[in-house]
C-alpha positions as CSV (number, residue, x, y, z in Angstrom):
1,M,-13.1,49.6,0.0
2,I,-14.3,52.2,-3.1
3,A,-13.4,50.7,-6.2
4,S,-13.6,53.7,-8.4
5,R,-12.9,57.4,-7.5
6,P,-12.9,59.6,-10.6
7,G,-13.8,63.3,-10.5
8,L,-12.0,66.6,-10.0
9,W,-13.3,69.9,-11.7
10,V,-10.9,72.8,-12.3
11,L,-12.1,76.2,-13.2
12,V,-15.4,75.2,-12.6
13,A,-18.6,77.0,-11.8
14,G,-22.2,75.8,-12.3
15,L,-25.1,74.4,-10.7
16,V,-24.3,71.9,-7.8
17,C,-27.0,70.0,-6.1
18,T,-27.3,70.4,-2.5
19,Y,-27.1,67.7,0.2
20,G,-30.8,67.7,0.2
21,C,-31.3,66.3,-3.2
22,A,-31.2,62.7,-2.1
23,S,-34.4,60.9,-0.8
24,T,-34.4,59.9,2.8
25,P,-31.7,57.2,2.9
26,S,-32.9,53.4,3.0
27,S,-31.7,51.2,5.8
28,D,-31.0,47.6,6.6
29,S,-31.0,46.3,10.0
30,N,-28.9,43.2,9.0
31,G,-25.9,45.2,7.7
32,T,-26.2,44.0,4.1
33,L,-24.5,46.9,2.1
34,P,-26.1,47.6,-1.2
35,A,-23.8,46.9,-4.3
36,W,-23.2,50.3,-5.2
37,V,-21.3,51.0,-1.9
38,Q,-18.7,48.7,-3.0
39,N,-18.9,49.7,-6.6
40,P,-20.4,53.4,-7.4
41,Y,-20.8,52.1,-11.1
42,S,-23.0,49.1,-10.3
43,D,-26.0,51.2,-11.5
44,F,-24.3,53.8,-13.4
45,S,-22.5,53.2,-16.5
46,P,-18.9,54.6,-16.4
47,D,-19.5,55.5,-20.2
48,R,-21.9,57.8,-19.1
49,Y,-21.5,59.0,-15.6
50,V,-18.7,59.8,-13.2
51,A,-19.5,58.4,-9.8
52,A,-18.2,57.9,-6.1
53,T,-19.3,56.7,-2.9
54,G,-18.6,58.2,0.5
55,S,-19.2,57.2,4.2
56,G,-19.4,59.2,7.4
57,A,-21.3,59.4,10.8
58,T,-24.1,61.5,9.0
59,I,-25.6,62.3,5.6
60,D,-23.7,65.3,5.1
61,N,-20.4,63.8,6.2
62,A,-21.0,60.8,3.7
63,T,-21.8,63.2,0.9
64,N,-18.7,65.4,1.5
65,D,-16.6,62.3,1.6
66,A,-18.0,61.1,-1.8
67,R,-17.4,64.4,-3.4
68,R,-13.9,64.2,-2.0
69,Q,-13.3,60.9,-3.7
70,L,-14.6,62.4,-7.0
71,A,-12.5,64.9,-6.6
72,E,-9.4,63.0,-5.9
73,G,-9.9,60.4,-8.5
74,F,-10.5,63.0,-11.3
75,R,-7.5,65.0,-10.3
76,T,-5.3,62.4,-11.7
77,K,-7.4,61.9,-14.7
78,V,-7.6,65.6,-15.8
79,T,-3.9,66.0,-14.9
80,S,-3.2,62.9,-17.2
81,E,-5.2,64.3,-20.2
82,T,-3.8,67.7,-19.8
83,K,-0.1,66.3,-20.1
84,I,-0.9,64.1,-22.8
85,Q,-2.2,67.0,-24.7
86,A,1.0,69.1,-24.0
87,D,3.1,66.1,-25.2
88,S,1.1,65.5,-28.4
89,S,1.3,69.0,-29.3
90,L,5.2,69.2,-28.6
91,S,5.6,66.1,-30.8
92,N,3.6,67.5,-33.7
93,D,5.7,70.6,-33.7
94,T,7.6,71.1,-37.0
95,S,10.1,73.3,-35.7
96,G,12.2,70.7,-34.0
97,A,13.1,73.2,-31.2
98,Q,12.1,71.7,-28.2
99,N,14.5,72.9,-25.8
100,G,13.6,72.9,-22.0
101,G,13.4,76.7,-21.9
102,T,10.6,76.5,-24.5
103,T,8.7,73.5,-23.1
104,E,8.8,74.3,-19.5
105,H,5.2,75.6,-19.5
106,Y,3.7,72.7,-21.3
107,D,5.5,70.0,-19.3
108,R,4.4,71.3,-15.8
109,S,1.8,69.1,-13.8
110,T,-1.6,70.9,-13.4
111,D,-2.1,72.1,-9.9
112,L,-5.6,71.2,-9.0
113,A,-7.6,72.1,-5.7
114,T,-9.6,69.5,-4.2
115,Q,-12.2,71.8,-2.8
116,S,-13.1,73.0,-6.4
117,T,-16.9,73.1,-6.9
118,L,-18.0,69.7,-8.8
119,R,-20.3,70.8,-11.7
120,G,-23.5,69.0,-11.9
121,A,-22.7,66.6,-8.9
122,E,-25.8,65.0,-7.6
123,V,-26.5,62.8,-4.5
124,K,-28.3,60.0,-6.3
125,K,-28.4,57.4,-3.3
126,T,-28.0,57.3,0.4
127,F,-28.0,54.4,2.8
128,F,-27.6,53.9,6.6
129,D,-26.0,50.7,7.9
130,V,-27.8,50.4,11.2
131,P,-25.6,47.7,12.9
132,H,-22.6,49.8,12.4
133,G,-24.1,53.3,12.6
134,N,-22.5,54.4,9.3
135,Q,-23.9,56.5,6.5
136,Y,-23.1,56.1,2.8
137,A,-23.7,58.4,0.0
138,L,-23.6,58.0,-3.9
139,V,-22.7,61.1,-6.0
140,V,-23.0,61.1,-9.4
141,I,-22.0,63.4,-12.5
142,D,-23.9,62.9,-15.9
143,K,-21.2,63.4,-18.3
144,L,-23.6,64.5,-21.1
145,T,-25.1,67.2,-19.0
146,A,-21.6,68.6,-17.9
147,R,-20.2,68.2,-21.3
148,S,-22.0,71.2,-22.8
149,G,-21.1,73.7,-19.8
150,V,-17.4,72.4,-20.3
151,L,-17.7,73.0,-24.0
152,S,-19.1,76.6,-23.5
153,E,-16.3,77.6,-21.0
154,L,-13.7,76.1,-23.4
155,Q,-14.8,78.0,-26.4
156,Q,-15.0,81.3,-24.2
157,Q,-11.4,80.5,-23.2
158,E,-10.3,80.0,-26.6
159,I,-11.5,83.3,-27.8
160,K,-9.3,84.9,-24.8
161,V,-6.3,83.1,-25.6
162,Q,-6.7,83.7,-29.5
163,A,-7.3,87.7,-28.6
164,V,-4.0,87.5,-26.8
165,L,-2.1,85.5,-29.4
166,D,-3.2,88.0,-31.9
167,E,-1.9,90.9,-29.9
168,V,1.5,89.6,-29.0
169,E,2.2,88.1,-32.5
170,N,1.9,91.4,-34.0
171,A,3.9,93.3,-31.0
172,D,7.5,93.9,-31.3
173,Q,8.2,94.1,-27.8
174,P,5.1,92.5,-25.6
175,S,5.6,93.6,-22.0
176,F,6.7,91.3,-19.3
177,A,3.6,91.5,-17.5
178,R,1.8,90.3,-20.6
179,F,4.0,87.4,-20.6
180,R,3.1,86.5,-17.0
181,D,-0.6,86.8,-17.8
182,F,-0.5,84.8,-20.9
183,K,1.3,81.8,-19.3
184,K,-1.6,82.0,-16.7
185,M,-4.2,81.9,-19.2
186,M,-2.5,79.2,-21.2
187,A,-2.3,77.0,-18.0
188,S,-6.1,77.6,-17.4
189,Y,-7.0,76.7,-20.9
190,E,-5.0,73.4,-20.9
191,T,-6.5,72.5,-17.6
192,L,-10.1,73.3,-18.9
193,A,-8.9,71.4,-22.1
194,G,-8.0,68.4,-19.9
195,E,-11.5,68.4,-18.1
196,A,-13.2,68.2,-21.5
197,N,-11.1,65.3,-22.6
198,A,-11.8,63.3,-19.3
199,L,-15.5,63.9,-20.0
200,G,-15.1,62.3,-23.5
201,V,-15.0,65.6,-25.5
202,V,-12.2,65.1,-28.0
203,T,-10.4,68.6,-27.9
204,F,-6.7,67.4,-29.1
205,D,-6.9,69.1,-32.5
206,R,-8.2,72.6,-31.4
207,V,-5.9,72.7,-28.4
208,Q,-2.8,71.7,-30.5
209,K,-3.7,74.4,-33.2
210,L,-3.6,77.1,-30.1
211,E,-0.6,75.5,-28.3
212,T,1.4,75.6,-31.4
213,R,0.9,79.1,-31.9
214,A,1.7,79.7,-28.0
215,Q,4.8,77.7,-28.4
216,S,5.9,80.3,-31.2
217,V,4.8,83.1,-29.1
218,E,6.7,82.0,-26.2
219,S,9.7,81.5,-27.9
220,K,9.5,85.0,-28.9
221,W,9.2,86.2,-25.4
222,R,12.1,84.1,-24.2
223,A,14.2,85.6,-27.0
224,R,13.5,88.8,-25.5
225,L,14.3,87.6,-22.1
226,S,17.4,86.2,-22.9
227,K,18.8,89.7,-24.3
228,E,17.4,92.0,-21.4
229,F,19.0,92.4,-18.1
230,V,17.8,94.8,-15.4
231,Q,19.5,96.6,-12.8
232,V,17.7,98.0,-9.7
233,V,19.7,101.1,-8.2
234,P,18.6,102.6,-4.7
235,K,18.6,106.2,-5.7
236,S,16.8,107.1,-2.3
237,A,15.4,104.0,-1.2
238,P,16.1,101.4,1.8
239,A,17.9,98.0,0.6
240,R,15.1,96.1,1.6
241,L,13.1,97.7,-1.2
242,V,15.6,97.0,-3.7
243,T,15.7,93.3,-2.7
244,Q,11.7,93.1,-2.9
245,I,11.8,94.7,-6.3
246,E,14.5,92.4,-7.5
247,S,12.7,89.4,-6.2
248,C,9.4,90.4,-7.7
249,L,10.9,91.0,-11.3
250,E,12.8,87.8,-11.0
251,N,9.5,85.8,-10.4
252,T,8.0,87.5,-13.4
253,G,10.8,86.3,-15.6
254,V,13.3,89.5,-15.6
255,K,16.7,88.6,-15.4
256,L,18.7,90.9,-13.1
257,A,22.1,92.2,-14.5
258,G,25.0,90.7,-12.9
259,Q,28.7,91.2,-12.5
260,E,29.3,89.5,-16.1
261,S,26.2,91.4,-18.0
262,T,25.8,95.0,-18.9
263,P,22.1,96.1,-18.0
264,T,19.8,96.8,-20.9
265,T,17.5,98.6,-18.3
266,Q,18.1,100.5,-15.2
267,I,15.7,101.3,-12.6
268,F,16.3,103.8,-10.1
269,L,14.0,103.7,-6.8
270,T,13.0,106.8,-4.7
271,Y,10.9,106.2,-1.5
272,I,9.7,109.3,0.3
273,D,8.3,109.5,3.9
274,R,5.1,111.9,4.5
275,P,4.4,113.5,7.5
276,Q,3.2,110.7,10.2
277,H,-0.2,111.6,11.8
278,M,-0.7,110.5,15.3
279,N,-4.0,108.7,16.2
280,V,-5.5,107.8,19.5
281,E,-4.0,105.6,22.0
282,G,-0.1,105.8,20.4
283,W,-1.3,104.4,16.8
284,V,0.5,106.1,14.2
285,Q,-0.5,106.5,10.5
286,I,2.4,106.3,7.9
287,K,2.1,107.9,4.3
288,G,4.9,107.1,1.7
289,D,5.7,107.4,-1.8
290,L,7.5,105.0,-3.9
291,S,8.9,105.6,-7.4
292,A,10.9,104.3,-10.2
293,E,12.7,106.2,-13.2
294,M,13.4,103.6,-16.0
295,I,16.0,104.1,-18.3
296,H,16.1,101.6,-21.1
297,G,18.9,103.3,-23.7
298,T,17.5,106.7,-24.5
299,T,14.0,105.9,-23.6
300,R,12.8,107.1,-20.1
301,S,9.7,106.1,-18.3
302,Q,8.2,106.6,-14.7
303,A,6.2,104.6,-12.2
304,A,4.9,105.6,-8.9
305,V,2.8,104.3,-6.2
306,T,1.6,106.1,-2.8
307,G,0.0,104.3,0.1
308,V,-0.9,104.7,3.9
309,Q,-0.5,102.2,6.8
310,T,-1.5,102.5,10.2
311,G,0.1,100.8,13.2
312,R,0.9,101.0,16.9
313,D,4.7,100.6,16.2
314,H,6.4,103.3,13.8
315,D,8.8,100.9,12.3
316,A,6.5,98.0,11.7
317,A,4.1,100.3,10.0
318,V,7.1,101.5,7.9
319,D,7.8,97.7,6.9
320,L,4.3,97.1,6.1
321,L,4.0,100.2,4.0
322,Q,7.1,99.6,2.3
323,Q,6.3,95.9,1.5
324,K,3.0,96.9,0.1
325,L,4.6,99.6,-2.0
326,G,7.2,97.2,-3.3
327,D,4.6,94.7,-4.7
328,D,2.4,97.6,-6.3
329,L,5.5,99.4,-7.9
330,C,6.7,95.8,-9.1
331,A,3.3,95.2,-11.1
332,S,3.5,98.9,-12.6
333,I,7.2,98.2,-13.7
334,T,6.4,95.0,-15.4
335,E,3.6,96.9,-17.3
336,K,6.0,99.1,-18.7
337,L,9.2,96.8,-19.4
């Protein structure tokens, strides 16, 4: 049983040691396992290193298993560090307005992928258990080496976050699309900061400053969202496109006007089928235009997309084309709302 399994990296890129980094595996015909198989930190201090042991029928399998153990263990640590940062930022917020809507983004758990590349991971030791036919590998990350890369990434991400904060703090009505992009950027930044803290780099103060500003900006956006209600009207478009656009807008954070709310913005959809071009063996090519006229008070704006879809079946090709056009038009609409 492996005693300690820290190690997942998020938003990672960097030099990764290939499986050939380790020397020819040592072996033991008596089946006596070295100490590091049971305890990966027996030769590497946890203060300086992140380590994990893996096993398998081949060295490659053992190395992959060790990297997976490293990832799964570190997943919990990074998520925990990210959550602690969010809670620390919220507890130090002097506004006192910590309602569920405002803190929703900061309370979410970080979604980390176990297949992410492990920055700076090296195969330090391998061992072949002859009697049982098992291979073992010890994969190690030097925290000191990894910290510089993480700090560099964190600083670059901070510059991007600060630029967006500067922009939206001075904007009267930042777009819904910018709100969506901002939330993704903050999630990436918080995860990277959690990674840095898991490596022993203290970033709470610098993260807290940005998250305090981010909370204020998010409150500003949510205040606008609470007053905006959008109605999608099929001027000349199938009902499925209306439903698709509505669903897409809701996923962005836009509220749809219902029976008890008056729309502040109306979106009139128009879909036009262009002439069909027959190809060989019965294939058809469908061309279509999808446009939206948006009316907000006395302000009018337009958004339009065009596409082409090929298929053996006319109706299936139309369905695929309309779905693609709906996604593209929604992205264009949110840039203008």
